[in-house]
Each structure stands twice: as C-alpha cells, then as structure tokens.
C-alpha positions, 0 to 999 in steps of 0.5 A: 520698254523703259531704259535704265541708266546706270550711274557709276559709283565714285572711286575712293582712295585711302591715303595714310599719312605718317606726318600729321603736319602734312594733312592741311597741305595735302587736303588743300592740294586735293581740293584744287584737282578737278574731279575731286568730289570731296575730301574727308579726314578720319582717324582709323584705329583697331576696333578693340571692342569685345562682342558678346560672342567673343566673351562666350568664346573666351569664357569657354576657353578659360573653362577648358583650360581650367579642366586641362583640356588644352593642347600645348606645343612647346616648339614650332615643330610640335605645332606643325606636327599638330596642324598636320594631324588635323 
C-alpha cells in the first residue's frame, strides 16, 4: 500500500496600503522575515466589464421599463412593503 504525503498549501496575506510611498519599505522589510516565500505587488480594482449576460439583462430591463412593466417605490416604507409581499 502506497503512502501519500500531503504538502500544505502556503498561506497568503493581503495587505492594502493607503500610502504608496510605504510600498518599497514594506516590501524590503517582508523579504527579511524568515518564511516569506515571495512578495508580489498588485493593483486591485473593480471589474467594470459588462458580460454578454449582463447586457441581455440590461436590455430586457429597458424593454420592460419602456412597456411600463416596472415597480415604483417612492419611499423606503413602500419598498419594504413590496419586499414583504414577495
């Protein structure tokens, strides 16, 4: 019977910096810590791309709105009443 050794997956830590001037210093400091396998930088932003499925949903919503097939809630109370009715 063969034995299998499981290799543990490395843990990643994500740090968000408000001051870009600190990036170089923090990167240098992290490299000095024993056990740090790598230090990589990434700019993370919102994905603003619209998928084909989203385009179809938007087009459908516009068509429904043009036909008057919409629900209008003018106050938070009206919206809550609508949600409660679902």
